[in-house]
C-alpha positions in Angstrom: 49.0 16.4 -8.5 46.7 13.7 -10.0 44.3 14.9 -11.9 40.8 12.6 -11.7 38.0 13.6 -13.7 34.5 12.6 -13.0 34.5 9.0 -11.4 32.1 7.1 -10.2 31.0 7.4 -6.2 31.0 3.6 -4.7 30.2 4.5 -1.0 30.9 1.2 0.9 27.7 1.8 3.3 25.8 3.4 -0.2 26.4 -0.4 -1.6 25.3 -1.7 1.5 21.7 -0.1 1.8 21.4 -0.5 -1.9 22.2 -4.4 -1.5 19.7 -4.8 1.4 17.1 -2.2 -0.2 16.4 -3.5 -3.3 15.5 -6.9 -2.9 13.3 -5.8 0.4 11.0 -3.4 -2.3 11.1 -6.5 -4.5 9.5 -9.2 -1.7 7.2 -6.0 -0.2 6.5 -5.5 -3.7 6.0 -8.9 -4.7 3.6 -9.7 -1.2 1.1 -6.7 -1.5 0.6 -7.8 -5.4 -0.1 -11.4 -4.2 -1.9 -10.4 -0.9 -4.4 -7.9 -3.0 -4.3 -11.2 -6.0 -5.5 -13.6 -2.8 -8.1 -11.6 -1.8 -9.7 -10.6 -5.5 -9.9 -14.0 -6.3 -11.6 -15.1 -3.2 -14.2 -11.5 -3.8 -14.6 -12.8 -7.4 -15.5 -16.6 -5.8 -18.0 -15.1 -3.9 -19.5 -13.5 -6.8 -19.8 -15.8 -9.4 -22.9 -18.6 -9.2 -21.3 -21.8 -11.3 -18.0 -22.9 -11.9 -17.7 -21.3 -14.6 -18.5 -17.8 -13.5 -16.4 -18.3 -10.6 -12.8 -19.3 -12.4 -13.7 -15.9 -15.2 -14.3 -14.0 -12.5 -10.7 -15.2 -10.9 -9.0 -14.4 -13.6 -10.4 -11.2 -14.5 -9.3 -10.2 -11.0 -5.5 -11.5 -10.9 -5.6 -9.2 -14.4 -7.1 -6.6 -13.2 -4.7 -6.1 -9.7 -1.6 -6.9 -12.6 -2.5 -3.7 -14.2 -3.1 -1.5 -11.1 0.2 -2.3 -10.3 2.4 -2.7 -12.7 0.9 0.1 -15.2 2.8 3.4 -13.6 6.4 1.4 -13.4 6.3 0.2 -17.4 5.0 3.1 -18.5 7.4 5.8 -17.0 9.0 6.1 -20.1 6.3 6.3 -22.9 5.3 9.3 -24.8 2.9 11.3 -23.5 -0.7 10.1 -24.9 0.5 7.1 -24.1 0.8 7.4 -20.5 -2.8 9.9 -21.0 -4.3 7.1 -21.7 -2.0 4.4 -19.6 -3.4 7.0 -16.5 -7.0 6.4 -17.3 -7.1 2.7 -17.6 -5.3 2.5 -14.4 -8.1 5.1 -12.7 -10.3 2.3 -13.5 -8.3 -0.4 -12.6 -7.7 1.0 -9.4 -11.5 1.7 -9.0 -12.3 -1.8 -10.1 -10.2 -3.3 -7.8 -11.1 -1.9 -4.9 -14.4 -2.7 -5.3 -13.2 -6.3 -5.4 -11.2 -5.8 -1.9 -14.1 -3.2 -0.3 -16.4 -6.9 -1.3 -13.9 -9.1 0.0 -13.3 -7.2 3.4 -17.4 -6.8 4.0 -17.6 -9.8 3.5 -14.9 -11.5 5.7 -16.5 -9.0 8.3 -19.9 -10.4 8.0 -18.3 -14.1 8.4 -16.7 -13.0 11.6 -19.5 -11.8 12.9 -21.9 -14.6 12.4 -18.9 -16.6 13.9 -19.4 -14.0 16.9 -22.5 -14.4 17.3 -23.1 -18.0 17.2 -20.4 -18.1 20.7 -23.1 -16.7 22.7 -25.0 -19.3 23.9 -28.8 -18.9 23.3 -31.3 -19.0 26.1 -34.3 -21.8 25.2 -37.1 -20.4 27.0 -38.7 -23.4 28.5 -42.1 -24.2 27.7 -44.7 -22.1 29.7 -46.6 -23.3 32.0 -49.8 -22.6 33.0 -51.7 -22.2 36.0 -53.6 -25.5 37.4 -57.0 -23.9 35.6 -55.6 -22.7 33.2 -57.1 -19.0 33.5 -55.4 -16.0 33.3 -55.2 -13.6 36.5 -57.8 -11.6 35.6 -60.6 -14.4 35.6 -59.0 -15.7 38.7 -59.5 -11.6 40.4 -62.8 -11.5 39.1 -64.5 -15.4 40.7 -61.7 -13.8 44.5 -64.2 -10.8 44.2 -67.6 -12.8 43.8 -66.3 -15.3 46.9 -65.6 -12.0 49.0 -68.9 -10.8 48.3 -70.8 -13.7 48.8 -68.8 -14.4 52.0 -69.5 -10.9 53.3 -72.8 -11.4 52.9 -73.0 -14.6 54.9 -71.4 -13.3 57.0 -73.2 -10.2 58.2 -76.5 -13.1 58.5 -77.6 -14.1 62.1 -77.7 -17.1 62.6 -81.6 -17.9 64.4 -81.8 -21.5 63.9 -79.9 -24.0 62.1 -76.2 -22.0 62.9 -74.2 -25.0 61.7 -75.6 -24.4 58.3 -74.8 -20.5 58.0 -71.1 -21.7 59.9 -70.2 -24.2 57.5 -70.7 -21.9 54.4 -69.1 -18.8 55.5 -66.2 -22.0 56.1 -66.3 -23.2 52.1 -66.5 -19.8 51.1 -63.1 -18.6 53.1 -61.5 -22.2 51.4 -62.7 -20.8 48.1 -61.2 -17.7 48.2 -57.6 -19.1 50.0 -58.1 -21.0 47.0 -58.1 -18.3 44.7 -55.9 -17.1 46.2 -52.9 -19.9 45.8 -54.0 -19.2 42.0 -54.1 -16.2 41.4 -50.4 -15.9 43.4 -49.4 -19.2 40.7 -50.6 -16.7 37.8 -48.4 -14.0 39.3 -45.4 -16.1 39.4 -46.0 -17.8 35.5 -46.3 -13.9 34.4 -43.1 -12.5 36.5 -41.1 -16.1 34.6 -42.7 -15.1 31.0 -41.6 -11.4 32.2 -38.3 -12.8 32.8 -37.3 -15.2 30.0 -38.7 -12.9 27.3 -35.9 -9.9 28.7 -33.2 -12.3 28.7 -34.5 -13.5 25.2 -34.0 -9.3 24.4 -30.8 -8.9 25.8 -29.6 -12.6 24.1 -30.4 -10.4 21.4 -29.1 -7.8 21.2 -25.9 -9.6 22.6 -26.5 -11.8 18.9 -26.7 -8.3 17.0 -24.0 -6.2 18.8 -21.3 -9.2 18.5 -22.5 -9.3 14.2 -20.5 -6.1 14.5 -16.5 -5.1 15.0 -16.0 -3.3 18.2 -14.4 -0.9 17.4 -16.7 0.2 13.6 -19.2 -0.5 16.9 -17.9 2.0 19.6 -16.7 4.6 16.2 -20.3 4.8 15.1 -21.9 5.3 17.9 -18.8 8.5 18.4 -19.6 9.8 15.1 -23.0 9.1 15.5 -23.6 7.3 11.7 -24.2 4.1 10.9 -21.9 1.3 11.3 -22.9 -0.5 8.0 -21.5 3.0 6.6 -18.6 2.7 9.0 -17.4 -0.2 7.8 -18.0 0.3 4.0 -14.9 3.5 4.5 -12.9 1.4 6.4 -13.0 -1.5 3.5 -12.3 0.7 0.9 -9.2 2.7 3.2 -8.1 -0.6 3.5 -7.8 -1.7 0.1 -6.7 2.1 -1.2 -3.9 1.7 1.1 -3.0 -1.9 -0.2 -2.7 -0.6 -3.4 -1.1 2.5 -3.0 1.9 0.3 -1.6 2.4 -2.2 -3.9 1.9 0.6 -6.7 5.0 2.7 -4.9 6.6 -0.7 -4.1 6.2 -1.4 -7.8 7.2 2.1 -9.5 10.4 1.9 -7.3 12.2 -1.4 -7.9 11.5 -1.1 -11.3 13.0 2.2 -12.4 15.7 2.9 -14.7 19.8 2.1 -13.5 18.1 0.3 -10.2 20.8 -2.3 -10.3 23.3 -0.2 -11.4 26.5 2.1 -9.2 25.4 5.5 -9.0 27.5 7.8 -10.6 28.2 11.5 -9.9 29.8 14.2 -11.5 32.2 16.4 -9.7 31.2 19.5 -8.1 33.1 22.0 -7.4 30.9 25.0 -5.7 32.2 28.5 -6.2 34.4 28.4 -8.8 34.0 30.1 -12.2 36.3 28.2 -15.1 38.1 29.6 -16.9 37.3 30.4 -20.8 39.3 29.4 -23.5 38.9 30.4 -27.0 38.8 28.3 -29.5 41.3 27.9 -31.8 41.0 26.5 -35.3 42.9 23.3 -36.7 44.3 23.6 -39.9 44.2 19.8 -41.4 46.9 20.1 -43.6 50.2 18.1 -44.9 52.6 20.7 -44.1 50.9 21.9 -40.6 50.9 18.2 -39.5 54.5 18.0 -40.3 55.8 20.9 -39.1 53.6 20.4 -35.2 55.6 16.5 -35.5 59.1 18.6 -36.0 58.4 20.0 -32.7 57.1 17.9 -30.5 58.4 18.6 -26.9 58.2 16.6 -23.8 54.8 18.3 -23.3 53.8 15.4 -26.3 52.9 12.9 -25.0 50.6 9.0 -27.1 48.2 8.2 -25.6 48.6 5.6 -23.3 46.9 2.4 -23.5 43.0 2.0 -22.4 42.7 0.4 -18.5 39.9 -2.3 -18.7 36.5 -1.5 -18.6 33.4 -2.7 -19.6 32.3 -3.8 -22.8 29.8 -1.5 -22.7 32.1 2.0 -22.4 34.9 0.8 -24.6 34.8 3.9 -27.6 36.8 3.0 -30.7 39.9 5.3 -30.4 39.2 7.4 -33.1 36.0 8.8 -31.0 38.1 10.1 -28.2 40.3 11.6 -30.5 37.2 12.8 -31.7 35.9 14.6 -27.9 39.8 15.1 -27.2 39.4 17.7 -30.3 36.1 18.9 -29.6 37.0 19.7 -25.7 40.5 21.8 -26.8 38.5 23.8 -28.9 35.9 24.9 -26.5 32.9 22.9 -28.3 32.3 20.6 -25.3 33.3 21.3 -21.2 35.5 18.7 -19.8 33.1 17.7 -17.8 30.6 14.4 -17.0 27.2 16.5 -17.9 28.8 18.5 -20.7 30.5 15.1 -22.3 26.8 13.5 -21.9 25.5 16.4 -24.0 27.5 15.7 -26.7 27.5 13.1 -27.1 23.9 11.9 -25.8 25.2 8.4 -24.0 24.7 7.4 -20.4 26.1 9.0 -17.5 28.4 6.1 -16.7 29.6 6.2 -20.2 30.5 9.8 -20.0 32.4 9.1 -16.5 35.0 6.9 -18.4 35.2 9.2 -21.3 35.9 11.8 -18.9 38.1 9.1 -17.2 40.2 8.4 -20.5 40.9 12.1 -21.3 41.7 13.0 -17.8 44.4 9.9 -18.1 46.3 12.3 -20.5 47.1 14.9 -18.1 49.5 12.5 -16.2 52.7 13.0 -17.8 56.5 12.1 -15.6 57.8 15.9 -16.6 54.8 17.9 -17.2 56.8 21.5 -18.4 53.9 23.4 -19.9 50.4 24.7 -19.2 49.2 22.6 -22.4 48.7 19.4 -22.9 48.8 17.4 -26.9 47.8 14.6 -28.0 49.0 12.8 -31.0 48.4 10.1 -32.7 50.5 8.2 -35.7 50.5 10.5 -38.6 47.1 13.1 -37.3 47.3 16.5 -36.1 48.1 16.9 -32.3 45.3 17.7 -30.0 45.9 20.1 -27.7 44.2 20.2 -24.3 44.3 23.2 -21.6 45.5 21.8 -18.6 42.8 24.7 -17.4 40.1 22.7 -19.5 41.4 19.6 -17.7 41.1 21.3 -14.1 37.5 22.5 -14.3 35.9 18.7 -14.0 38.6 17.9 -10.7 
């Protein structure tokens, strides 16, 4: 049976997903950071007065955004003190950047509200037309009362002589009362027109004021029962926190160590308790070496040529032999995790070493439960098969 010890897991589907996921993370992180930088620059440009002040505000905004997005990813493997200092600086940068984003959102909302208000046609009231006499309705009503009283007095007079004068006086008083009635009607019409124009102007003012607020914000403020300005501020801060959180998370995941290397997993054998092999001390003397070399049987095989591997994973033969001795004596468990703890190397390198040691088990005529590793002029290293079977 072919023995395989700790090989790299290469699932085609996972490889394809990794190839798609990593560029997607970088694209999302770059997009979020670019959007945040542009927003902060616009907010900084609005804060400054002179051109030099605006340039400094824009540069400061860029630095704060980059620090807020990259500090968590860059300080991942730092010491505890550095991480604490970086955490405090990161919180300060996030507050400053969120303040800039909130400024941008509020200013943009204000500009959009002004555009919506300008889109509403302003009704210009016409010039008020006074009555012909230029009098108010109160003055007309007073004069009407005077002429009606005079007409009543003339109507009560009896005609003894000169009746024509009395009749002319009555007609004159009636004509003046009719003229005053017409004037009063015109005054009332003018007042109604003024009232309509005032009401229309009030409606236009109300519409322009309501158009300056975002429709969703206005309805939400009515539903909650608070000021729309507070809702706008809370929404601006919420948008800023969401954008910054997305950017920080994408950079933290995209810049994690080993994101571009294949996943190497040690073999897992659930529910199997590996047998314990007692460590046998090896005496390194010439008589023992000659004795062992004189009794080498078919079970003893020489170290095969190492298969081509990456240059970062190549180890000298002496270290491989030493690792084999440590496994044979029980100092190291023949698993990827055990080799990593023993040598302090990466998982990929430990997997390669475990595979090289596993190749020592491949023999054309296995006749024993233990395999030996022999190098010219050295003491054979016996690797018990039960130990090597622990990593398969």
